RODO-2510 file (C-alpha; in nm, 4 decimals, decimal comma):
residues 309
     n   res          X          Y          Z
     1     x     6,1173   -10,6761    23,4025
     2     x     5,9963   -10,8209    23,0719
     3     x     5,6360   -10,7996    23,1934
     4     x     5,6860   -10,4315    23,2820
     5     x     5,8232   -10,3687    22,9319
     6     x     5,5217   -10,5401    22,7753
     7     x     5,2813   -10,3341    22,9861
     8     x     5,4674   -10,0148    22,8988
     9     x     5,4706   -10,0894    22,5259
    10     x     5,1021   -10,1814    22,5310
    11     x     5,0150    -9,8571    22,7069
    12     x     5,2267    -9,6575    22,4596
    13     x     5,0600    -9,8274    22,1612
    14     x     4,7156    -9,7587    22,3027
    15     x     4,8059    -9,3948    22,3540
    16     x     4,9336    -9,3632    21,9970
    17     x     4,6136    -9,5140    21,8554
    18     x     4,3993    -9,2881    22,0720
    19     x     4,5838    -8,9705    21,9757
    20     x     4,5748    -9,0534    21,6019
    21     x     4,1965    -9,0943    21,5903
    22     x     3,9995    -8,8134    21,4236
    23     x     3,6555    -8,6812    21,5065
    24     x     3,3924    -8,8207    21,2705
    25     x     3,0336    -8,7408    21,1808
    26     x     2,7914    -9,0328    21,1654
    27     x     2,4557    -9,0155    20,9895
    28     x     2,1790    -9,2602    20,9102
    29     x     1,9271    -9,2221    20,6290
    30     x     1,6451    -9,4523    20,5288
    31     x     1,4081    -9,4935    20,2393
    32     x     1,1476    -9,7518    20,1578
    33     x     0,8950    -9,8081    19,8840
    34     x     0,6001   -10,0209    19,7814
    35     x     0,5784   -10,1049    19,4137
    36     x     0,3597   -10,2857    19,1666
    37     x     0,4792   -10,4197    18,8317
    38     x     0,2837   -10,5960    18,5613
    39     x     0,3138   -10,7050    18,2002
    40     x     0,1022   -10,8371    17,9188
    41     x     0,1643   -11,1745    17,7510
    42     x     0,2907   -11,3248    18,0766
    43     x     0,1369   -11,4427    18,4027
    44     x     0,3882   -11,3296    18,6642
    45     x     0,1646   -11,3728    18,9688
    46     x     0,1530   -11,1018    19,2318
    47     x     0,3350   -10,7926    19,1141
    48     x     0,3518   -10,6298    19,4570
    49     x     0,6966   -10,5821    19,6069
    50     x     0,8701   -10,3656    19,8629
    51     x     1,2178   -10,2251    19,8871
    52     x     1,3925   -10,0984    20,1941
    53     x     1,7269    -9,9336    20,2429
    54     x     1,9192    -9,8041    20,5439
    55     x     2,2419    -9,6165    20,4724
    56     x     2,5083    -9,5516    20,7360
    57     x     2,7630    -9,2832    20,6553
    58     x     3,0717    -9,1934    20,8560
    59     x     3,2828    -8,8963    20,7475
    60     x     3,5655    -8,6930    20,8913
    61     x     3,8601    -8,4688    20,8108
    62     x     4,2211    -8,5720    20,8657
    63     x     4,5106    -8,3501    20,9725
    64     x     4,6713    -8,3883    20,6283
    65     x     4,3751    -8,2190    20,4565
    66     x     4,2054    -8,5352    20,3313
    67     x     3,8388    -8,6147    20,3980
    68     x     3,7260    -8,9758    20,4405
    69     x     3,3702    -9,0963    20,3878
    70     x     3,2723    -9,4571    20,4555
    71     x     2,9277    -9,5637    20,3310
    72     x     2,7464    -9,8893    20,4012
    73     x     2,3950    -9,9555    20,2738
    74     x     2,1748   -10,2319    20,4127
    75     x     1,9191   -10,3393    20,1545
    76     x     1,6767   -10,5847    20,3047
    77     x     1,8829   -10,8334    20,5020
    78     x     2,2027   -10,7900    20,3016
    79     x     2,4811   -10,5354    20,2640
    80     x     2,4448   -10,3652    19,9279
    81     x     2,6546   -10,0566    19,8580
    82     x     2,9779   -10,0276    20,0568
    83     x     3,2611    -9,7937    19,9661
    84     x     3,5320    -9,5650    20,1046
    85     x     3,5818    -9,2245    19,9427
    86     x     3,9080    -9,0342    19,9968
    87     x     3,8731    -8,6677    19,9020
    88     x     4,2051    -8,4888    19,8597
    89     x     4,2682    -8,1172    19,8847
    90     x     4,2271    -8,0070    19,5224
    91     x     4,3303    -8,3405    19,3662
    92     x     3,9920    -8,5060    19,3300
    93     x     3,8261    -8,7989    19,5060
    94     x     3,9390    -9,1613    19,4950
    95     x     3,6746    -9,4167    19,5930
    96     x     3,7426    -9,7801    19,6719
    97     x     3,4229    -9,9648    19,5842
    98     x     3,3418   -10,2891    19,7592
    99     x     3,0125   -10,2918    19,5674
   100     x     2,7537   -10,0483    19,4390
   101     x     2,9319    -9,7794    19,2333
   102     x     3,0675    -9,7684    18,8794
   103     x     3,2892    -9,5759    18,6448
   104     x     3,1557    -9,3468    18,3714
   105     x     3,0379    -9,6213    18,1327
   106     x     2,8131    -9,7740    18,3973
   107     x     2,7154    -9,4552    18,5800
   108     x     2,6135    -9,2871    18,2523
   109     x     2,4490    -9,5895    18,0864
   110     x     2,1319    -9,3875    18,0104
   111     x     2,1210    -9,0231    18,1189
   112     x     1,8279    -8,9183    17,8995
   113     x     1,5738    -8,7314    18,1172
   114     x     1,2810    -8,9271    18,2567
   115     x     1,0220    -8,8705    18,5269
   116     x     1,0537    -9,2290    18,6523
   117     x     1,2001    -9,5033    18,4334
   118     x     1,3792    -9,5510    18,1035
   119     x     1,1726    -9,6914    17,8165
   120     x     1,3522   -10,0264    17,8580
   121     x     1,3486   -10,0187    18,2379
   122     x     1,0181   -10,1833    18,3238
   123     x     0,9589   -10,5595    18,3503
   124     x     0,8928   -10,7455    18,0258
   125     x     0,8494   -11,1140    17,9438
   126     x     1,1583   -11,2550    17,7779
   127     x     1,5257   -11,1668    17,8119
   128     x     1,5462   -10,8000    17,7182
   129     x     1,8511   -10,5965    17,6254
   130     x     1,9304   -10,3140    17,8663
   131     x     2,1216    -9,9982    17,7880
   132     x     2,3876   -10,2137    17,6184
   133     x     2,6746   -10,0544    17,8085
   134     x     2,8227   -10,3903    17,9194
   135     x     3,0481   -10,2281    18,1780
   136     x     3,2770   -10,4606    18,3762
   137     x     3,2237   -10,5953    18,7267
   138     x     3,2190   -10,3098    18,9785
   139     x     3,3170   -10,5012    19,2920
   140     x     3,6548   -10,4272    19,4493
   141     x     3,7335   -10,1486    19,2051
   142     x     3,8613    -9,7910    19,2132
   143     x     3,6675    -9,4856    19,0879
   144     x     3,8303    -9,1439    19,0504
   145     x     3,6449    -8,8106    19,0186
   146     x     3,8193    -8,4822    18,9493
   147     x     3,6834    -8,1365    18,8705
   148     x     3,9302    -7,9784    18,6272
   149     x     3,7546    -7,6400    18,6326
   150     x     3,4049    -7,5006    18,6541
   151     x     3,2021    -7,6878    18,3949
   152     x     3,4498    -7,9672    18,3275
   153     x     3,4745    -8,2907    18,5307
   154     x     3,6653    -8,6149    18,4749
   155     x     3,5601    -8,9627    18,5877
   156     x     3,7574    -9,2872    18,5586
   157     x     3,7595    -9,6375    18,7009
   158     x     4,0055    -9,9258    18,7358
   159     x     3,8860   -10,2823    18,7896
   160     x     4,1690   -10,5214    18,8819
   161     x     4,1757   -10,8736    18,7468
   162     x     4,0140   -11,1315    18,9738
   163     x     4,1969   -11,4205    18,8093
   164     x     3,8798   -11,6000    18,7003
   165     x     3,6013   -11,4007    18,5325
   166     x     3,8458   -11,1206    18,4443
   167     x     4,1956   -11,2375    18,3556
   168     x     4,3106   -10,8826    18,2756
   169     x     4,2262   -10,5565    18,4466
   170     x     3,9762   -10,3151    18,2893
   171     x     3,9566    -9,9366    18,2724
   172     x     3,7162    -9,6694    18,1536
   173     x     3,7345    -9,2925    18,1576
   174     x     3,5007    -9,0101    18,0676
   175     x     3,4370    -8,6380    18,0733
   176     x     3,1299    -8,4328    18,1657
   177     x     3,1006    -8,0788    18,0286
   178     x     2,8487    -7,8381    18,1876
   179     x     3,0098    -7,5074    18,0911
   180     x     2,7025    -7,3769    17,9047
   181     x     2,3929    -7,2999    18,1097
   182     x     2,1419    -7,5842    18,0775
   183     x     2,3714    -7,8077    17,8705
   184     x     2,5361    -8,1341    17,9799
   185     x     2,7632    -8,3308    17,7440
   186     x     2,8866    -8,6785    17,8407
   187     x     3,1559    -8,8801    17,6629
   188     x     3,3325    -9,1966    17,7808
   189     x     3,5256    -9,4958    17,6517
   190     x     3,6872    -9,8013    17,8031
   191     x     3,7156   -10,1764    17,8023
   192     x     3,5706   -10,4845    17,9644
   193     x     3,8338   -10,7572    17,9727
   194     x     3,6033   -11,0387    18,0758
   195     x     3,7557   -11,3835    18,0351
   196     x     3,4592   -11,4987    17,8248
   197     x     3,4977   -11,2226    17,5651
   198     x     3,6642   -10,8831    17,5906
   199     x     3,4893   -10,5715    17,4612
   200     x     3,5624   -10,2099    17,3730
   201     x     3,2994    -9,9711    17,5103
   202     x     3,2015    -9,6138    17,4285
   203     x     2,9164    -9,3720    17,4986
   204     x     2,8108    -9,0187    17,4114
   205     x     2,5130    -8,8209    17,5386
   206     x     2,3855    -8,4661    17,5375
   207     x     2,1118    -8,3264    17,7634
   208     x     1,9713    -7,9745    17,7384
   209     x     1,7315    -7,8093    17,9833
   210     x     1,5427    -7,4893    17,9127
   211     x     1,2872    -7,3844    18,1699
   212     x     1,0505    -7,6718    18,2419
   213     x     1,1619    -7,8772    17,9394
   214     x     1,4568    -8,1168    17,9269
   215     x     1,5607    -8,3213    17,6233
   216     x     1,8417    -8,5737    17,5855
   217     x     1,9956    -8,8068    17,3281
   218     x     2,2428    -9,0911    17,3880
   219     x     2,4479    -9,3474    17,1955
   220     x     2,6271    -9,6494    17,3492
   221     x     2,8441    -9,8941    17,1562
   222     x     2,9922   -10,2334    17,2453
   223     x     3,2458   -10,3996    17,0145
   224     x     3,3374   -10,7539    17,1222
   225     x     3,6700   -10,9128    17,0389
   226     x     3,5070   -11,2231    16,8904
   227     x     3,1605   -11,3359    16,7842
   228     x     2,8662   -11,1472    16,6380
   229     x     2,7166   -10,9882    16,9487
   230     x     2,8242   -10,6260    16,8958
   231     x     2,5580   -10,3858    17,0244
   232     x     2,4504   -10,0320    16,9412
   233     x     2,2134    -9,8532    17,1803
   234     x     2,0359    -9,5229    17,1156
   235     x     1,7933    -9,3409    17,3438
   236     x     1,5877    -9,0224    17,3353
   237     x     1,4045    -8,8661    17,6285
   238     x     1,1919    -8,5551    17,6801
   239     x     1,0644    -8,4486    18,0225
   240     x     0,8439    -8,1602    18,1335
   241     x     0,8044    -8,0204    18,4855
   242     x     0,4369    -7,9297    18,5062
   243     x     0,5015    -7,7660    18,8436
   244     x     0,7329    -7,8099    19,1427
   245     x     0,5634    -8,1392    19,2332
   246     x     0,4629    -8,3047    18,9046
   247     x     0,6821    -8,4134    18,6121
   248     x     0,6028    -8,6180    18,3004
   249     x     0,8251    -8,7675    18,0298
   250     x     0,8363    -8,9667    17,7065
   251     x     1,1312    -9,1997    17,6364
   252     x     1,2371    -9,4175    17,3458
   253     x     1,5293    -9,6568    17,3005
   254     x     1,6601    -9,8998    17,0392
   255     x     1,9134   -10,1823    17,0726
   256     x     2,0694   -10,3175    16,7543
   257     x     2,2552   -10,6405    16,8282
   258     x     2,4610   -10,7769    16,5420
   259     x     2,3452   -11,1363    16,5857
   260     x     1,9727   -11,0660    16,6363
   261     x     1,7020   -11,0897    16,3749
   262     x     1,5368   -10,7596    16,4723
   263     x     1,6134   -10,4433    16,6646
   264     x     1,4628   -10,4176    17,0113
   265     x     1,2485   -10,1000    17,0277
   266     x     1,0950    -9,9581    17,3439
   267     x     0,8743    -9,6550    17,4075
   268     x     0,7550    -9,5437    17,7510
   269     x     0,5674    -9,2648    17,9246
   270     x     0,6356    -9,1787    18,2902
   271     x     0,5195    -8,9465    18,5640
   272     x     0,6379    -8,8477    18,9104
   273     x     0,4452    -8,6617    19,1802
   274     x     0,6010    -8,5575    19,5125
   275     x     0,4181    -8,4496    19,8253
   276     x     0,6233    -8,4046    20,1407
   277     x     0,8358    -8,7134    20,1897
   278     x     0,6258    -8,9313    19,9568
   279     x     0,6735    -8,9714    19,5831
   280     x     0,4272    -9,1499    19,3545
   281     x     0,5765    -9,2465    19,0195
   282     x     0,4849    -9,4746    18,7344
   283     x     0,5743    -9,5911    18,3847
   284     x     0,3866    -9,7591    18,1003
   285     x     0,6076    -9,8947    17,8219
   286     x     0,5785   -10,0925    17,5011
   287     x     0,8692   -10,3088    17,3823
   288     x     0,8831   -10,4680    17,0379
   289     x     1,1108   -10,7636    16,9563
   290     x     1,2171   -10,8253    17,3169
   291     x     1,5782   -10,9418    17,3186
   292     x     1,5925   -10,9064    16,9394
   293     x     1,3398   -11,1885    16,8873
   294     x     1,1039   -11,1080    16,6018
   295     x     0,7368   -11,0530    16,6980
   296     x     0,8203   -11,0973    17,0685
   297     x     0,6282   -10,7859    17,1741
   298     x     0,5166   -10,6974    17,5238
   299     x     0,3827   -10,4180    17,7424
   300     x     0,5139   -10,3480    18,0906
   301     x     0,4024   -10,1086    18,3599
   302     x     0,4922   -10,0129    18,7141
   303     x     0,3647    -9,7934    18,9974
   304     x     0,5817    -9,6924    19,2928
   305     x     0,5114    -9,5339    19,6305
   306     x     0,8412    -9,4134    19,7765
   307     x     0,8904    -9,2765    20,1281
   308     x     1,2016    -9,0881    20,2340
   309     x     1,2818    -8,9980    20,5962
***
């Protein structure tokens, strides 16, 4: 009799699982590229590289009105981006990020328009400063996106403490205003409660597009709790769409670190040309005082052939 009960309960459980499953859409997308990078004042050997990415996406609607999207990206031989997005009916989207997505401070680290790469984005000899946003670790975090009304969107993230590198949780939150045609205004603030040294973070950017021209300006600021490593980042970018296929841009950025002898200054020119599923893009940039080291100047350049299918 006990065996019959076990069989009956097993069958009932299987039936409940089967009836609760929802239909899902599965898609696969892939992109790959061949790139070349080089730099003066440094012998880096062969600059040829390749990237490859296969993204699997599963999405479906639930009976309660929610939509679930699960994304896994294979980059080379490893899992890169993986996240689960839960879209509610009118209450925004909550994404649990295993890896590969950030809150507003990280997502908007440099939004100035460019045809290919930021002025500081190419490879340079030395330890360069980036966009100086210093956002916290993005693994095992939560990101929330909510459209308040047409032209106004909120974005926030919560990064729980991991007990080692981050003893306290961290948060950041921002707003994106697009209520005026051609204008985008970004503003965000937050914190990085790293165990080594906590920091208060903020950013502001404005981008305006009129016809084929787009111009943007950005400021990022990092204020550490201790030490003399506070950073101020500013960037300016201007891009021009020559036609539907070809775009060019000029970008400039400066990083002022409190403890460095000199500001790091970078200037770059970029282009991007698309034909069918292939895009050819490149950047040539000059960086002075790499990493804030006086007279540590270098030139970096890159050329990319990207295929999407």
